[in-house]
VEXDREN-55073 format. One record per residue: x, y, z negated of N, C-alpha, C, CB in turn; residue number from 1. Coordinates in nm, 3 decimals. Atoms other than C-alpha are relative to their C-alpha. Glycine has a CB too. Layout:
<pts>
<pt><n_x>X</n_x><n_y>Y</n_y><n_z>Z</n_z><ca_x>X</ca_x><ca_y>Y</ca_y><ca_z>Z</ca_z><c_x>X</c_x><c_y>Y</c_y><c_z>Z</c_z><cb_x>X</cb_x><cb_y>Y</cb_y><cb_z>Z</cb_z><resi>NUM</resi></pt>
...
</pts>
This chain:
<pts>
<pt><n_x>-0.110</n_x><n_y>0.062</n_y><n_z>-0.072</n_z><ca_x>0.808</ca_x><ca_y>0.261</ca_y><ca_z>-2.580</ca_z><c_x>0.128</c_x><c_y>0.069</c_y><c_z>-0.042</c_z><cb_x>-0.022</cb_x><cb_y>0.008</cb_y><cb_z>0.155</cb_z><resi>1</resi></pt>
<pt><n_x>-0.130</n_x><n_y>-0.054</n_y><n_z>0.041</n_z><ca_x>1.169</ca_x><ca_y>0.304</ca_y><ca_z>-2.674</ca_z><c_x>0.104</c_x><c_y>-0.042</c_y><c_z>0.103</c_z><cb_x>0.039</cb_x><cb_y>-0.049</cb_y><cb_z>-0.143</cb_z><resi>2</resi></pt>
<pt><n_x>-0.108</n_x><n_y>0.026</n_y><n_z>-0.094</n_z><ca_x>1.461</ca_x><ca_y>0.332</ca_y><ca_z>-2.431</ca_z><c_x>0.133</c_x><c_y>0.020</c_y><c_z>-0.070</c_z><cb_x>-0.011</cb_x><cb_y>0.093</cb_y><cb_z>0.124</cb_z><resi>3</resi></pt>
<pt><n_x>-0.132</n_x><n_y>-0.008</n_y><n_z>0.060</n_z><ca_x>1.820</ca_x><ca_y>0.272</ca_y><ca_z>-2.533</ca_z><c_x>0.103</c_x><c_y>0.035</c_y><c_z>0.106</c_z><cb_x>0.037</cb_x><cb_y>-0.133</cb_y><cb_z>-0.069</cb_z><resi>4</resi></pt>
<pt><n_x>-0.105</n_x><n_y>-0.043</n_y><n_z>-0.093</n_z><ca_x>2.135</ca_x><ca_y>0.415</ca_y><ca_z>-2.374</ca_z><c_x>0.069</c_x><c_y>-0.118</c_y><c_z>0.067</c_z><cb_x>0.102</cb_x><cb_y>0.083</cb_y><cb_z>-0.073</cb_z><resi>5</resi></pt>
<pt><n_x>-0.068</n_x><n_y>0.116</n_y><n_z>-0.057</n_z><ca_x>2.270</ca_x><ca_y>0.065</ca_y><ca_z>-2.312</ca_z><c_x>-0.083</c_x><c_y>-0.070</c_y><c_z>0.108</c_z><cb_x>0.034</cb_x><cb_y>-0.100</cb_y><cb_z>-0.109</cb_z><resi>6</resi></pt>
<pt><n_x>0.082</n_x><n_y>0.057</n_y><n_z>-0.106</n_z><ca_x>1.988</ca_x><ca_y>-0.006</ca_y><ca_z>-2.062</ca_z><c_x>-0.106</c_x><c_y>-0.096</c_y><c_z>-0.049</c_z><cb_x>0.086</cb_x><cb_y>-0.070</cb_y><cb_z>0.097</cb_z><resi>7</resi></pt>
<pt><n_x>0.098</n_x><n_y>0.089</n_y><n_z>0.061</n_z><ca_x>1.753</ca_x><ca_y>-0.191</ca_y><ca_z>-2.298</ca_z><c_x>-0.126</c_x><c_y>0.080</c_y><c_z>-0.032</c_z><cb_x>0.057</cb_x><cb_y>-0.068</cb_y><cb_z>-0.127</cb_z><resi>8</resi></pt>
<pt><n_x>0.124</n_x><n_y>-0.065</n_y><n_z>0.039</n_z><ca_x>1.385</ca_x><ca_y>-0.106</ca_y><ca_z>-2.356</ca_z><c_x>-0.084</c_x><c_y>-0.096</c_y><c_z>-0.081</c_z><cb_x>-0.077</cb_x><cb_y>0.050</cb_y><cb_z>0.124</cb_z><resi>9</resi></pt>
<pt><n_x>0.095</n_x><n_y>0.081</n_y><n_z>0.077</n_z><ca_x>1.116</ca_x><ca_y>-0.227</ca_y><ca_z>-2.593</ca_z><c_x>-0.128</c_x><c_y>0.080</c_y><c_z>-0.020</c_z><cb_x>0.061</cb_x><cb_y>-0.044</cb_y><cb_z>-0.137</cb_z><resi>10</resi></pt>
<pt><n_x>0.128</n_x><n_y>-0.060</n_y><n_z>0.036</n_z><ca_x>0.751</ca_x><ca_y>-0.159</ca_y><ca_z>-2.654</ca_z><c_x>-0.027</c_x><c_y>-0.042</c_y><c_z>-0.143</c_z><cb_x>-0.118</cb_x><cb_y>-0.044</cb_y><cb_z>0.098</cb_z><resi>11</resi></pt>
<pt><n_x>0.015</n_x><n_y>0.029</n_y><n_z>0.143</n_z><ca_x>0.713</ca_x><ca_y>-0.134</ca_y><ca_z>-3.030</ca_z><c_x>-0.141</c_x><c_y>-0.045</c_y><c_z>-0.033</c_z><cb_x>0.037</cb_x><cb_y>0.124</cb_y><cb_z>-0.084</cb_z><resi>12</resi></pt>
<pt><n_x>0.139</n_x><n_y>0.037</n_y><n_z>0.021</n_z><ca_x>0.334</ca_x><ca_y>-0.145</ca_y><ca_z>-3.030</ca_z><c_x>-0.085</c_x><c_y>0.071</c_y><c_z>0.103</c_z><cb_x>-0.047</cb_x><cb_y>0.035</cb_y><cb_z>-0.145</cb_z><resi>13</resi></pt>
<pt><n_x>0.091</n_x><n_y>-0.064</n_y><n_z>-0.093</n_z><ca_x>0.041</ca_x><ca_y>-0.064</ca_y><ca_z>-2.809</ca_z><c_x>-0.084</c_x><c_y>-0.099</c_y><c_z>0.076</c_z><cb_x>0.075</cb_x><cb_y>0.087</cb_y><cb_z>0.096</cb_z><resi>14</resi></pt>
<pt><n_x>0.092</n_x><n_y>0.081</n_y><n_z>-0.079</n_z><ca_x>-0.245</ca_x><ca_y>-0.195</ca_y><ca_z>-2.603</ca_z><c_x>-0.061</c_x><c_y>0.089</c_y><c_z>0.107</c_z><cb_x>-0.111</cb_x><cb_y>-0.066</cb_y><cb_z>-0.089</cb_z><resi>15</resi></pt>
<pt><n_x>0.061</n_x><n_y>-0.074</n_y><n_z>-0.111</n_z><ca_x>-0.414</ca_x><ca_y>-0.094</ca_y><ca_z>-2.278</ca_z><c_x>-0.119</c_x><c_y>-0.078</c_y><c_z>0.053</c_z><cb_x>0.104</cb_x><cb_y>0.026</cb_y><cb_z>0.112</cb_z><resi>16</resi></pt>
<pt><n_x>0.117</n_x><n_y>0.065</n_y><n_z>-0.060</n_z><ca_x>-0.753</ca_x><ca_y>-0.167</ca_y><ca_z>-2.123</ca_z><c_x>0.035</c_x><c_y>-0.044</c_y><c_z>0.142</c_z><cb_x>-0.123</cb_x><cb_y>0.096</cb_y><cb_z>0.000</cb_z><resi>17</resi></pt>
<pt><n_x>-0.029</n_x><n_y>0.056</n_y><n_z>-0.132</n_z><ca_x>-0.757</ca_x><ca_y>-0.371</ca_y><ca_z>-1.801</ca_z><c_x>-0.076</c_x><c_y>0.073</c_y><c_z>0.111</c_z><cb_x>-0.035</cb_x><cb_y>-0.147</cb_y><cb_z>0.003</cb_z><resi>18</resi></pt>
<pt><n_x>0.063</n_x><n_y>-0.076</n_y><n_z>-0.107</n_z><ca_x>-0.901</ca_x><ca_y>-0.092</ca_y><ca_z>-1.585</ca_z><c_x>0.055</c_x><c_y>0.140</c_y><c_z>-0.004</c_z><cb_x>-0.154</cb_x><cb_y>0.000</cb_y><cb_z>-0.012</cb_z><resi>19</resi></pt>
<pt><n_x>-0.020</n_x><n_y>0.055</n_y><n_z>-0.134</n_z><ca_x>-0.784</ca_x><ca_y>0.051</ca_y><ca_z>-1.351</ca_z><c_x>0.129</c_x><c_y>-0.081</c_y><c_z>0.006</c_z><cb_x>0.002</cb_x><cb_y>0.112</cb_y><cb_z>0.105</cb_z><resi>20</resi></pt>
<pt><n_x>-0.130</n_x><n_y>0.067</n_y><n_z>-0.014</n_z><ca_x>-0.482</ca_x><ca_y>-0.132</ca_y><ca_z>-1.209</ca_z><c_x>0.105</c_x><c_y>0.085</c_y><c_z>-0.069</c_z><cb_x>0.036</cb_x><cb_y>-0.024</cb_y><cb_z>0.150</cb_z><resi>21</resi></pt>
<pt><n_x>-0.102</n_x><n_y>-0.073</n_y><n_z>0.076</n_z><ca_x>-0.186</ca_x><ca_y>-0.038</ca_y><ca_z>-1.426</ca_z><c_x>0.138</c_x><c_y>-0.049</c_y><c_z>0.041</c_z><cb_x>-0.022</cb_x><cb_y>-0.017</cb_y><cb_z>-0.152</cb_z><resi>22</resi></pt>
<pt><n_x>-0.138</n_x><n_y>0.032</n_y><n_z>-0.035</n_z><ca_x>0.180</ca_x><ca_y>-0.026</ca_y><ca_z>-1.333</ca_z><c_x>0.089</c_x><c_y>0.082</c_y><c_z>-0.091</c_z><cb_x>0.029</cb_x><cb_y>0.028</cb_y><cb_z>0.152</cb_z><resi>23</resi></pt>
<pt><n_x>-0.092</n_x><n_y>-0.067</n_y><n_z>0.090</n_z><ca_x>0.433</ca_x><ca_y>0.057</ca_y><ca_z>-1.603</ca_z><c_x>0.141</c_x><c_y>-0.031</c_y><c_z>0.049</c_z><cb_x>-0.021</cb_x><cb_y>-0.046</cb_y><cb_z>-0.151</cb_z><resi>24</resi></pt>
<pt><n_x>-0.135</n_x><n_y>0.020</n_y><n_z>-0.053</n_z><ca_x>0.786</ca_x><ca_y>0.111</ca_y><ca_z>-1.480</ca_z><c_x>0.095</c_x><c_y>0.105</c_y><c_z>-0.057</c_z><cb_x>-0.001</cb_x><cb_y>0.007</cb_y><cb_z>0.153</cb_z><resi>25</resi></pt>
<pt><n_x>-0.105</n_x><n_y>-0.094</n_y><n_z>0.038</n_z><ca_x>1.115</ca_x><ca_y>0.284</ca_y><ca_z>-1.559</ca_z><c_x>0.072</c_x><c_y>0.041</c_y><c_z>0.128</c_z><cb_x>0.100</cb_x><cb_y>-0.062</cb_y><cb_z>-0.106</cb_z><resi>26</resi></pt>
<pt><n_x>-0.069</n_x><n_y>-0.053</n_y><n_z>-0.118</n_z><ca_x>1.263</ca_x><ca_y>0.506</ca_y><ca_z>-1.289</ca_z><c_x>0.134</c_x><c_y>0.056</c_y><c_z>-0.045</c_z><cb_x>-0.085</cb_x><cb_y>0.109</cb_y><cb_z>0.072</cb_z><resi>27</resi></pt>
<pt><n_x>-0.135</n_x><n_y>-0.043</n_y><n_z>0.035</n_z><ca_x>1.639</ca_x><ca_y>0.548</ca_y><ca_z>-1.317</ca_z><c_x>0.073</c_x><c_y>0.037</c_y><c_z>0.129</c_z><cb_x>0.077</cb_x><cb_y>-0.112</cb_y><cb_z>-0.078</cb_z><resi>28</resi></pt>
<pt><n_x>-0.055</n_x><n_y>-0.053</n_y><n_z>-0.125</n_z><ca_x>1.764</ca_x><ca_y>0.763</ca_y><ca_z>-1.030</ca_z><c_x>-0.067</c_x><c_y>-0.066</c_y><c_z>0.118</c_z><cb_x>0.153</cb_x><cb_y>-0.023</cb_y><cb_z>0.006</cb_z><resi>29</resi></pt>
<pt><n_x>0.061</n_x><n_y>0.062</n_y><n_z>-0.118</n_z><ca_x>1.701</ca_x><ca_y>0.544</ca_y><ca_z>-0.726</ca_z><c_x>-0.048</c_x><c_y>-0.142</c_y><c_z>-0.026</c_z><cb_x>0.098</cb_x><cb_y>0.000</cb_y><cb_z>0.115</cb_z><resi>30</resi></pt>
<pt><n_x>0.037</n_x><n_y>0.138</n_y><n_z>0.033</n_z><ca_x>1.624</ca_x><ca_y>0.218</ca_y><ca_z>-0.908</ca_z><c_x>-0.126</c_x><c_y>-0.001</c_y><c_z>-0.087</c_z><cb_x>0.116</cb_x><cb_y>-0.071</cb_y><cb_z>-0.073</cb_z><resi>31</resi></pt>
<pt><n_x>0.123</n_x><n_y>0.016</n_y><n_z>0.078</n_z><ca_x>1.281</ca_x><ca_y>0.114</ca_y><ca_z>-1.037</ca_z><c_x>0.002</c_x><c_y>-0.136</c_y><c_z>-0.068</c_z><cb_x>-0.126</cb_x><cb_y>0.015</cb_y><cb_z>0.091</cb_z><resi>32</resi></pt>
<pt><n_x>0.008</n_x><n_y>0.124</n_y><n_z>0.077</n_z><ca_x>1.256</ca_x><ca_y>-0.147</ca_y><ca_z>-1.314</ca_z><c_x>-0.144</c_x><c_y>-0.021</c_y><c_z>-0.044</c_z><cb_x>0.095</cb_x><cb_y>0.003</cb_y><cb_z>-0.123</cb_z><resi>33</resi></pt>
<pt><n_x>0.137</n_x><n_y>0.030</n_y><n_z>0.040</n_z><ca_x>0.915</ca_x><ca_y>-0.310</ca_y><ca_z>-1.357</ca_z><c_x>-0.005</c_x><c_y>-0.037</c_y><c_z>-0.147</c_z><cb_x>-0.058</cb_x><cb_y>-0.115</cb_y><cb_z>0.085</cb_z><resi>34</resi></pt>
<pt><n_x>0.025</n_x><n_y>0.037</n_y><n_z>0.139</n_z><ca_x>0.788</ca_x><ca_y>-0.330</ca_y><ca_z>-1.713</ca_z><c_x>-0.121</c_x><c_y>-0.092</c_y><c_z>-0.004</c_z><cb_x>-0.023</cb_x><cb_y>0.126</cb_y><cb_z>-0.089</cb_z><resi>35</resi></pt>
<pt><n_x>0.122</n_x><n_y>0.081</n_y><n_z>0.003</n_z><ca_x>0.434</ca_x><ca_y>-0.460</ca_y><ca_z>-1.662</ca_z><c_x>-0.093</c_x><c_y>0.045</c_y><c_z>0.112</c_z><cb_x>-0.070</cb_x><cb_y>0.010</cb_y><cb_z>-0.137</cb_z><resi>36</resi></pt>
<pt><n_x>0.105</n_x><n_y>-0.026</n_y><n_z>-0.098</n_z><ca_x>0.178</ca_x><ca_y>-0.485</ca_y><ca_z>-1.381</ca_z><c_x>-0.126</c_x><c_y>-0.070</c_y><c_z>-0.048</c_z><cb_x>0.042</cb_x><cb_y>-0.048</cb_y><cb_z>0.145</cb_z><resi>37</resi></pt>
<pt><n_x>0.127</n_x><n_y>0.056</n_y><n_z>0.048</n_z><ca_x>-0.185</ca_x><ca_y>-0.537</ca_y><ca_z>-1.484</ca_z><c_x>-0.107</c_x><c_y>0.027</c_y><c_z>0.104</c_z><cb_x>-0.039</cb_x><cb_y>0.061</cb_y><cb_z>-0.138</cb_z><resi>38</resi></pt>
<pt><n_x>0.111</n_x><n_y>-0.015</n_y><n_z>-0.094</n_z><ca_x>-0.466</ca_x><ca_y>-0.600</ca_y><ca_z>-1.234</ca_z><c_x>-0.126</c_x><c_y>0.031</c_y><c_z>-0.078</c_z><cb_x>-0.018</cb_x><cb_y>-0.129</cb_y><cb_z>0.088</cb_z><resi>39</resi></pt>
<pt><n_x>0.125</n_x><n_y>-0.033</n_y><n_z>0.068</n_z><ca_x>-0.809</ca_x><ca_y>-0.464</ca_y><ca_z>-1.316</ca_z><c_x>-0.081</c_x><c_y>-0.126</c_y><c_z>-0.028</c_z><cb_x>-0.083</cb_x><cb_y>0.099</cb_y><cb_z>0.082</cb_z><resi>40</resi></pt>
<pt><n_x>0.076</n_x><n_y>0.117</n_y><n_z>0.043</n_z><ca_x>-1.042</ca_x><ca_y>-0.702</ca_y><ca_z>-1.494</ca_z><c_x>-0.126</c_x><c_y>-0.016</c_y><c_z>0.084</c_z><cb_x>-0.037</cb_x><cb_y>0.012</cb_y><cb_z>-0.149</cb_z><resi>41</resi></pt>
<pt><n_x>0.122</n_x><n_y>0.004</n_y><n_z>-0.081</n_z><ca_x>-1.374</ca_x><ca_y>-0.620</ca_y><ca_z>-1.323</ca_z><c_x>-0.058</c_x><c_y>0.140</c_y><c_z>0.010</c_z><cb_x>-0.103</cb_x><cb_y>-0.098</cb_y><cb_z>-0.060</cb_z><resi>42</resi></pt>
<pt><n_x>0.065</n_x><n_y>-0.130</n_y><n_z>-0.017</n_z><ca_x>-1.592</ca_x><ca_y>-0.334</ca_y><ca_z>-1.205</ca_z><c_x>-0.083</c_x><c_y>0.037</c_y><c_z>-0.123</c_z><cb_x>-0.089</cb_x><cb_y>-0.001</cb_y><cb_z>0.124</cb_z><resi>43</resi></pt>
<pt><n_x>0.076</n_x><n_y>-0.029</n_y><n_z>0.123</n_z><ca_x>-1.786</ca_x><ca_y>-0.365</ca_y><ca_z>-1.534</ca_z><c_x>0.077</c_x><c_y>0.094</c_y><c_z>-0.092</c_z><cb_x>-0.034</cb_x><cb_y>-0.129</cb_y><cb_z>-0.074</cb_z><resi>44</resi></pt>
<pt><n_x>-0.082</n_x><n_y>-0.088</n_y><n_z>0.084</n_z><ca_x>-1.497</ca_x><ca_y>-0.181</ca_y><ca_z>-1.698</ca_z><c_x>-0.031</c_x><c_y>0.147</c_y><c_z>0.026</c_z><cb_x>0.148</cb_x><cb_y>-0.026</cb_y><cb_z>0.024</cb_z><resi>45</resi></pt>
<pt><n_x>0.036</n_x><n_y>-0.138</n_y><n_z>-0.032</n_z><ca_x>-1.614</ca_x><ca_y>0.134</ca_y><ca_z>-1.521</ca_z><c_x>-0.119</c_x><c_y>0.047</c_y><c_z>-0.081</c_z><cb_x>-0.029</cb_x><cb_y>0.014</cb_y><cb_z>0.148</cb_z><resi>46</resi></pt>
<pt><n_x>0.120</n_x><n_y>-0.034</n_y><n_z>0.078</n_z><ca_x>-1.937</ca_x><ca_y>0.120</ca_y><ca_z>-1.725</ca_z><c_x>0.039</c_x><c_y>0.048</c_y><c_z>-0.138</c_z><cb_x>-0.094</cb_x><cb_y>-0.122</cb_y><cb_z>-0.011</cb_z><resi>47</resi></pt>
<pt><n_x>-0.043</n_x><n_y>-0.040</n_y><n_z>0.133</n_z><ca_x>-1.759</ca_x><ca_y>0.142</ca_y><ca_z>-2.056</ca_z><c_x>0.114</c_x><c_y>-0.087</c_y><c_z>-0.051</c_z><cb_x>-0.116</cb_x><cb_y>-0.007</cb_y><cb_z>-0.097</cb_z><resi>48</resi></pt>
<pt><n_x>-0.117</n_x><n_y>0.069</n_y><n_z>0.054</n_z><ca_x>-1.460</ca_x><ca_y>0.038</ca_y><ca_z>-2.260</ca_z><c_x>-0.037</c_x><c_y>-0.131</c_y><c_z>-0.068</c_z><cb_x>0.072</cb_x><cb_y>0.090</cb_y><cb_z>-0.098</cb_z><resi>49</resi></pt>
<pt><n_x>0.041</n_x><n_y>0.123</n_y><n_z>0.070</n_z><ca_x>-1.661</ca_x><ca_y>-0.230</ca_y><ca_z>-2.443</ca_z><c_x>0.009</c_x><c_y>-0.121</c_y><c_z>0.093</c_z><cb_x>-0.144</cb_x><cb_y>0.014</cb_y><cb_z>-0.054</cb_z><resi>50</resi></pt>
<pt><n_x>0.000</n_x><n_y>0.110</n_y><n_z>-0.096</n_z><ca_x>-1.670</ca_x><ca_y>-0.439</ca_y><ca_z>-2.124</ca_z><c_x>0.141</c_x><c_y>-0.044</c_y><c_z>0.040</c_z><cb_x>-0.077</cb_x><cb_y>0.041</cb_y><cb_z>0.123</cb_z><resi>51</resi></pt>
<pt><n_x>-0.138</n_x><n_y>0.031</n_y><n_z>-0.040</n_z><ca_x>-1.289</ca_x><ca_y>-0.442</ca_y><ca_z>-2.088</ca_z><c_x>0.080</c_x><c_y>-0.060</c_y><c_z>-0.114</c_z><cb_x>0.070</cb_x><cb_y>0.127</cb_y><cb_z>0.050</cb_z><resi>52</resi></pt>
<pt><n_x>-0.091</n_x><n_y>0.058</n_y><n_z>0.098</n_z><ca_x>-1.041</ca_x><ca_y>-0.661</ca_y><ca_z>-2.267</ca_z><c_x>0.123</c_x><c_y>0.088</c_y><c_z>-0.015</c_z><cb_x>0.041</cb_x><cb_y>-0.143</cb_y><cb_z>0.040</cb_z><resi>53</resi></pt>
<pt><n_x>-0.125</n_x><n_y>-0.069</n_y><n_z>0.024</n_z><ca_x>-0.731</ca_x><ca_y>-0.512</ca_y><ca_z>-2.423</ca_z><c_x>0.117</c_x><c_y>-0.093</c_y><c_z>0.031</c_z><cb_x>0.008</cb_x><cb_y>0.051</cb_y><cb_z>-0.146</cb_z><resi>54</resi></pt>
<pt><n_x>-0.125</n_x><n_y>0.074</n_y><n_z>-0.020</n_z><ca_x>-0.385</ca_x><ca_y>-0.624</ca_y><ca_z>-2.313</ca_z><c_x>0.098</c_x><c_y>0.051</c_y><c_z>-0.104</c_z><cb_x>0.056</cb_x><cb_y>0.019</cb_y><cb_z>0.148</cb_z><resi>55</resi></pt>
<pt><n_x>-0.093</n_x><n_y>-0.038</n_y><n_z>0.106</n_z><ca_x>-0.146</ca_x><ca_y>-0.624</ca_y><ca_z>-2.608</ca_z><c_x>0.141</c_x><c_y>0.006</c_y><c_z>0.059</c_z><cb_x>-0.007</cb_x><cb_y>-0.101</cb_y><cb_z>-0.119</cb_z><resi>56</resi></pt>
<pt><n_x>-0.135</n_x><n_y>-0.019</n_y><n_z>-0.053</n_z><ca_x>0.193</ca_x><ca_y>-0.484</ca_y><ca_z>-2.506</ca_z><c_x>0.107</c_x><c_y>-0.007</c_y><c_z>-0.108</c_z><cb_x>0.009</cb_x><cb_y>0.132</cb_y><cb_z>0.072</cb_z><resi>57</resi></pt>
<pt><n_x>-0.094</n_x><n_y>0.004</n_y><n_z>0.111</n_z><ca_x>0.355</ca_x><ca_y>-0.518</ca_y><ca_z>-2.848</ca_z><c_x>0.103</c_x><c_y>-0.110</c_y><c_z>0.020</c_z><cb_x>-0.075</cb_x><cb_y>-0.020</cb_y><cb_z>-0.134</cb_z><resi>58</resi></pt>
<pt><n_x>-0.106</n_x><n_y>0.099</n_y><n_z>-0.006</n_z><ca_x>0.689</ca_x><ca_y>-0.692</ca_y><ca_z>-2.836</ca_z><c_x>0.063</c_x><c_y>-0.020</c_y><c_z>0.137</c_z><cb_x>-0.051</cb_x><cb_y>-0.128</cb_y><cb_z>-0.046</cb_z><resi>59</resi></pt>
<pt><n_x>-0.063</n_x><n_y>0.013</n_y><n_z>-0.131</n_z><ca_x>0.764</ca_x><ca_y>-0.660</ca_y><ca_z>-2.464</ca_z><c_x>0.138</c_x><c_y>0.065</c_y><c_z>-0.005</c_z><cb_x>-0.088</cb_x><cb_y>0.065</cb_y><cb_z>0.111</cb_z><resi>60</resi></pt>
<pt><n_x>-0.136</n_x><n_y>-0.053</n_y><n_z>-0.006</n_z><ca_x>1.136</ca_x><ca_y>-0.609</ca_y><ca_z>-2.407</ca_z><c_x>0.060</c_x><c_y>-0.029</c_y><c_z>0.136</c_z><cb_x>0.088</cb_x><cb_y>-0.060</cb_y><cb_z>-0.113</cb_z><resi>61</resi></pt>
<pt><n_x>-0.068</n_x><n_y>0.025</n_y><n_z>-0.126</n_z><ca_x>1.370</ca_x><ca_y>-0.594</ca_y><ca_z>-2.113</ca_z><c_x>0.117</c_x><c_y>0.095</c_y><c_z>0.017</c_z><cb_x>-0.095</cb_x><cb_y>0.014</cb_y><cb_z>0.116</cb_z><resi>62</resi></pt>
<pt><n_x>-0.111</n_x><n_y>-0.091</n_y><n_z>-0.028</n_z><ca_x>1.655</ca_x><ca_y>-0.413</ca_y><ca_z>-1.949</ca_z><c_x>-0.025</c_x><c_y>0.071</c_y><c_z>0.131</c_z><cb_x>0.134</cb_x><cb_y>-0.076</cb_y><cb_z>0.004</cb_z><resi>63</resi></pt>
<pt><n_x>0.009</n_x><n_y>-0.076</n_y><n_z>-0.124</n_z><ca_x>1.692</ca_x><ca_y>-0.157</ca_y><ca_z>-1.676</ca_z><c_x>0.139</c_x><c_y>0.044</c_y><c_z>0.039</c_z><cb_x>-0.095</cb_x><cb_y>0.123</cb_y><cb_z>-0.017</cb_z><resi>64</resi></pt>
<pt><n_x>-0.133</n_x><n_y>-0.042</n_y><n_z>-0.047</n_z><ca_x>1.979</ca_x><ca_y>-0.044</ca_y><ca_z>-1.461</ca_z><c_x>-0.007</c_x><c_y>0.136</c_y><c_z>0.064</c_z><cb_x>0.058</cb_x><cb_y>-0.101</cb_y><cb_z>0.098</cb_z><resi>65</resi></pt>
</pts>
């Protein structure tokens, strides 16, 4: 993830498994900017990574204040 001084962010590349619930955010003093919220896929993910799908985060962009 890359943050810019002008308040812009981007995820250059990356992926994450859908377990557990995931919340990616940017905290800027008293303001929270959501980047991505991912709910867990299923309890089967606890057995092993093979049972979980990957969420591709490449190319996500946004701004924060």
